[in-house]
C-alpha positions as CSV (number, residue, x, y, z in Angstrom):
1,M,0.2,-21.7,-6.8
2,H,-2.4,-24.0,-5.3
3,L,-3.7,-23.4,-1.4
4,S,-1.3,-26.4,-0.3
5,E,1.8,-24.7,-1.7
6,W,0.9,-21.6,-0.1
7,E,0.2,-23.0,3.4
8,D,3.7,-24.9,2.8
9,I,5.7,-21.5,2.9
10,F,4.1,-20.7,6.1
11,R,4.9,-24.1,7.9
12,L,8.7,-23.8,6.7
13,D,11.1,-22.6,9.3
14,F,13.8,-20.0,8.8
15,N,16.5,-22.1,7.1
16,G,14.0,-24.2,5.0
17,L,12.9,-20.8,3.7
18,W,16.2,-20.5,1.7
19,P,15.9,-21.8,-1.7
20,L,12.3,-20.2,-1.8
21,L,14.1,-16.9,-1.1
22,A,16.9,-17.5,-3.6
23,Q,14.1,-17.9,-6.4
24,A,11.9,-15.1,-5.2
25,G,15.4,-12.9,-5.2
26,R,15.8,-13.7,-9.0
27,L,12.4,-12.9,-9.6
28,R,12.7,-9.3,-8.4
29,E,16.2,-8.9,-10.2
30,A,14.8,-10.2,-13.4
31,R,12.3,-7.4,-12.8
32,I,13.8,-4.1,-11.8
33,G,17.6,-5.2,-11.2
34,H,19.2,-3.8,-8.2
35,G,17.0,-0.7,-8.0
36,I,14.1,-0.5,-5.7
37,S,11.2,2.0,-6.6
38,L,10.3,4.3,-3.5
39,C,7.0,5.8,-2.8
40,V,5.5,8.7,-0.5
41,I,2.5,8.8,0.6
42,I,0.5,11.9,2.4
43,N,-2.1,12.1,4.7
44,A,-3.9,15.0,2.7
45,K,-7.2,15.2,4.7
46,S,-7.3,13.4,8.0
47,G,-9.8,12.2,10.5
48,H,-13.7,12.1,10.8
49,C,-13.9,9.3,8.5
50,P,-17.6,7.9,8.6
51,Q,-16.4,4.1,7.8
52,D,-15.8,1.6,10.6
53,C,-12.9,-0.1,9.6
54,A,-11.4,-2.0,12.9
55,F,-8.0,-1.4,11.8
56,C,-8.1,2.5,11.3
57,A,-7.3,5.3,13.6
58,Q,-9.5,8.0,11.8
59,S,-12.8,5.6,11.6
60,R,-15.7,6.4,13.7
61,R,-14.8,3.6,15.9
62,S,-11.7,4.9,16.5
63,T,-11.1,7.0,19.9
64,A,-7.3,7.6,19.2
65,A,-5.6,10.6,19.5
66,I,-4.9,11.6,15.9
67,N,-4.2,15.2,14.2
68,T,-7.9,15.7,12.3
69,Y,-8.1,18.3,9.5
70,P,-9.7,19.3,6.0
71,L,-7.9,19.0,2.7
72,L,-4.6,20.3,2.8
73,P,-4.2,23.2,0.2
74,R,-2.7,22.5,-3.4
75,E,0.6,24.4,-2.2
76,Q,1.4,22.4,0.7
77,L,0.6,19.2,-1.2
78,V,2.9,20.4,-4.0
79,A,5.7,21.1,-1.6
80,A,5.4,17.6,-0.1
81,A,5.6,16.1,-3.3
82,Q,8.7,18.3,-4.3
83,Q,10.5,17.2,-1.3
84,A,9.7,13.1,-1.7
85,A,11.2,13.8,-5.2
86,A,14.3,15.1,-4.0
87,Q,14.5,12.0,-1.4
88,G,14.6,9.6,-4.4
89,A,10.8,8.9,-4.5
90,A,9.3,7.4,-7.6
91,R,6.1,7.9,-6.8
92,F,4.1,10.2,-4.4
93,S,0.5,9.4,-3.8
94,I,-2.5,11.9,-2.2
95,V,-4.4,9.8,0.2
96,T,-7.7,11.6,1.7
97,S,-9.8,9.8,4.7
98,G,-13.7,9.4,4.3
99,R,-15.8,6.9,2.0
100,G,-14.7,9.0,-1.0
101,V,-14.4,12.7,-2.6
102,A,-17.7,13.6,-3.4
103,S,-17.2,17.8,-2.9
104,P,-16.2,19.6,-6.4
105,R,-14.0,22.3,-4.2
106,E,-11.9,19.3,-3.0
107,R,-12.2,17.2,-6.4
108,Q,-10.8,20.4,-8.0
109,T,-8.0,20.8,-5.6
110,I,-6.9,17.5,-6.5
111,M,-7.1,17.9,-9.7
112,D,-4.9,21.2,-9.7
113,T,-2.5,19.6,-7.2
114,V,-2.0,16.8,-9.9
115,T,-0.9,19.1,-12.7
116,E,1.1,21.1,-10.7
117,I,3.2,18.5,-9.5
118,R,3.5,16.7,-12.7
119,A,4.5,20.0,-14.2
120,T,7.2,20.3,-11.3
121,T,8.7,17.2,-10.3
122,P,9.6,13.7,-12.3
123,L,7.3,11.9,-9.8
124,K,4.6,9.7,-11.2
125,V,1.6,10.6,-9.3
126,C,-1.1,8.5,-7.5
127,V,-4.2,8.7,-5.4
128,S,-5.9,6.9,-2.7
129,L,-9.5,8.8,-2.5
130,G,-11.9,5.9,-1.6
131,I,-14.8,4.8,-3.3
132,V,-15.6,7.5,-6.1
133,D,-17.8,7.7,-9.5
134,E,-16.7,6.9,-12.9
135,D,-16.9,10.8,-13.6
136,F,-14.4,11.7,-11.3
137,L,-11.7,8.5,-12.3
138,R,-12.3,9.7,-15.8
139,D,-11.0,13.2,-15.0
140,L,-8.2,12.0,-12.8
141,A,-6.9,9.8,-15.3
142,F,-7.3,12.9,-17.9
143,A,-5.2,14.7,-15.3
144,G,-2.4,12.3,-15.5
145,V,-3.0,10.4,-12.5
146,Y,-0.5,7.3,-12.7
147,R,-2.5,4.7,-10.3
148,Y,-5.5,4.6,-8.3
149,H,-4.8,2.7,-4.8
150,H,-7.7,1.1,-3.4
151,N,-6.8,-1.9,-1.1
152,I,-9.3,-4.6,-0.7
153,E,-7.8,-4.8,2.7
154,T,-8.2,-8.9,3.0
155,A,-9.8,-11.7,1.9
156,A,-13.7,-11.3,1.3
157,S,-14.8,-14.3,3.4
158,F,-12.8,-12.2,6.6
159,Y,-13.9,-8.7,5.1
160,P,-17.2,-8.5,7.5
161,Q,-15.2,-8.7,10.2
162,I,-13.0,-5.5,9.6
163,A,-15.7,-3.3,8.4
164,T,-19.5,-3.7,7.6
165,A,-20.4,0.4,6.9
166,H,-19.8,-1.0,2.8
167,R,-19.4,-4.5,1.1
168,F,-16.7,-5.6,-0.2
169,E,-18.1,-5.8,-3.7
170,E,-18.1,-2.0,-3.6
171,R,-14.4,-1.8,-3.4
172,T,-14.0,-4.3,-6.4
173,A,-16.2,-2.3,-8.1
174,T,-14.4,1.0,-7.8
175,I,-11.4,-0.9,-8.5
176,R,-13.0,-1.9,-11.9
177,A,-14.2,1.4,-12.5
178,A,-10.8,2.7,-12.4
179,Q,-9.5,0.4,-14.9
180,A,-12.6,0.9,-17.2
181,A,-11.5,4.7,-16.8
182,G,-8.1,4.2,-18.0
183,L,-6.0,4.1,-14.8
184,R,-3.6,1.5,-13.8
185,V,-4.5,0.2,-10.2
186,C,-2.7,-1.0,-6.8
187,V,-4.5,-3.1,-4.9
188,G,-3.2,-4.7,-1.8
189,G,-4.1,-5.5,1.9
190,I,-3.4,-5.7,5.5
191,F,-1.8,-8.6,7.3
192,G,-2.1,-9.4,11.1
193,L,-5.9,-8.7,11.4
194,G,-7.0,-12.2,12.7
195,E,-7.0,-13.7,8.9
196,S,-5.9,-17.0,8.2
197,V,-3.1,-18.4,5.9
198,A,-6.1,-20.0,3.9
199,Q,-7.7,-16.0,3.6
200,R,-4.4,-14.5,2.5
201,Y,-4.8,-16.7,-0.4
202,E,-8.1,-16.1,-0.7
203,M,-7.1,-12.6,-1.3
204,A,-4.4,-13.1,-3.4
205,R,-6.9,-15.1,-5.9
206,I,-9.1,-12.1,-5.9
207,I,-6.1,-9.8,-6.5
208,Q,-5.1,-12.0,-9.8
209,E,-8.8,-11.8,-10.9
210,L,-8.7,-8.0,-10.7
211,E,-5.5,-7.8,-12.7
212,V,-3.9,-5.4,-11.1
213,D,-0.8,-3.2,-11.5
214,A,0.9,-3.2,-8.2
215,I,0.5,-4.8,-4.8
216,P,1.1,-3.2,-1.8
217,L,1.6,-5.0,1.7
218,N,0.6,-3.5,5.0
219,F,1.1,-5.3,8.1
220,L,-1.4,-4.6,11.2
221,Q,0.4,-2.0,13.7
222,P,-2.2,-2.1,16.9
223,I,-3.1,1.4,17.1
224,P,-4.9,2.6,20.9
225,G,-8.3,3.4,20.5
226,T,-9.1,1.4,17.8
227,P,-10.8,-2.0,18.0
228,L,-7.7,-3.9,16.9
229,A,-5.4,-2.5,19.5
230,D,-4.7,-5.4,21.9
231,R,-4.1,-7.8,18.3
232,Q,-1.1,-9.3,18.5
233,P,1.1,-8.2,15.1
234,L,2.8,-10.9,12.9
235,N,5.9,-12.3,14.0
236,P,9.0,-11.3,11.6
237,L,9.1,-14.8,10.1
238,E,5.2,-14.8,9.0
239,A,5.7,-11.2,7.4
240,L,8.3,-12.2,5.9
241,Q,6.8,-15.6,4.7
242,T,3.8,-13.5,3.6
243,I,5.8,-11.6,1.3
244,L,7.7,-14.4,-0.1
245,A,4.4,-16.0,-0.6
246,F,3.0,-13.3,-2.9
247,R,5.8,-12.7,-4.9
248,L,5.8,-16.3,-5.7
249,F,2.2,-15.9,-6.7
250,F,2.9,-12.7,-8.5
251,P,6.0,-13.4,-10.1
252,D,5.0,-10.1,-12.6
253,K,3.8,-7.6,-10.3
254,Q,5.3,-4.9,-8.3
255,I,5.3,-5.8,-4.5
256,I,5.2,-2.6,-2.6
257,I,6.2,-3.0,1.4
258,A,4.2,-0.5,3.3
259,G,2.5,0.2,6.3
260,G,3.4,-1.2,9.6
261,R,6.9,-3.2,8.1
262,A,9.2,-2.1,10.7
263,G,7.1,-3.2,13.7
264,A,6.5,-6.7,12.0
265,L,9.8,-7.3,10.2
266,R,12.1,-5.6,12.9
267,S,15.3,-7.1,12.2
268,L,14.5,-9.2,9.4
269,A,13.8,-6.2,7.2
270,P,16.5,-6.3,5.0
271,L,15.4,-10.0,3.6
272,M,12.4,-8.5,2.5
273,F,14.3,-7.7,-0.9
274,A,15.5,-11.3,-0.9
275,A,11.4,-12.1,-0.3
276,G,11.2,-10.5,-3.9
277,A,10.3,-6.8,-2.3
278,D,10.7,-4.5,-5.5
279,A,9.0,-1.4,-4.1
280,L,9.3,0.2,-0.5
281,M,7.0,2.9,1.0
282,T,9.4,5.3,2.8
283,G,8.3,8.0,5.5
284,D,5.4,8.3,7.5
285,Y,2.2,7.0,6.8
286,L,-1.3,8.1,7.3
287,T,-1.5,8.5,11.5
288,T,1.6,6.8,12.4
289,K,5.6,7.2,11.9
290,G,7.3,5.3,9.4
291,Q,11.3,5.1,8.6
292,L,12.9,8.3,7.6
293,P,13.8,8.2,3.6
294,A,17.6,8.7,4.4
295,Q,17.4,5.5,6.5
296,D,15.7,3.5,3.9
297,L,18.7,4.6,1.4
298,E,20.9,3.8,3.9
299,M,19.8,0.3,3.7
300,L,19.5,-0.1,0.3
301,A,23.1,1.1,-0.3
302,D,24.2,-1.5,2.2
303,L,22.6,-4.5,0.5
304,G,24.4,-2.9,-2.9
305,L,20.9,-1.9,-4.1
306,H,19.5,2.0,-4.8
307,A,16.5,3.9,-5.3
308,H,15.2,3.2,-8.8
309,R,13.8,6.9,-10.0
310,E,11.1,5.7,-12.7
311,A,8.0,3.9,-11.4
312,L,7.5,0.8,-13.4
């Protein structure tokens, strides 16, 4: 797909999208049939992040009122994973705030947690632990981590407007290091930060070059106390166009609709599957509320779809 074709998608009105939605829906069905893969995340370590990401309530630039706490104990993380499995999730991701996990004690807790979740549930265990070294990535692979999640967030050309405490190249280097360690990678970003349509295309091209396994699409949910608190969110049609553009650009990759989807898509939410989404983050996000798994399962049933138990 060329940039001009990508931009054409964002010029179409609702009626003009239908032929492309039909195409995207067929691509989704060819990948996963009528099943939709569900994932659940847990904010395993919250707040006090020294990074300065403009969208994040946990960063040093934020004055948002959030709960802050150190790494949760293994027992609590395992219990959350078991609950996620009972709710139909295929994957469970352990997410920590901060630049990365450097403490040997925290690393061991995460490794032990991964081992126990794999032993007691059918879940695929993912982690999102920031910028970490290759030795730890190899340890995670040995422990059986399914995917390392590490978003690039936005296009390289727009990244300095979002974060300056680390370089964009550090993010891509971490992704390549995770792949070298034998891990699958889950890499996406956030839309509605103020980026242009062309920069969304630039971001897609970078993800393509990284040869990732899954692509989570998040939508900015402006949080009071963050630098982007006054940013106008994407309207539902543009959010749907974004999903559609990524499915057509990545016909063979898992497209996960993640944070901010309820506010961005609103009444158009069921059409995300017509636009090609084949996976869904359900439950709460890091510092904001999401949709209850029971509500998502009801939506899938209403559409003749079902939770796909085995992660792709």
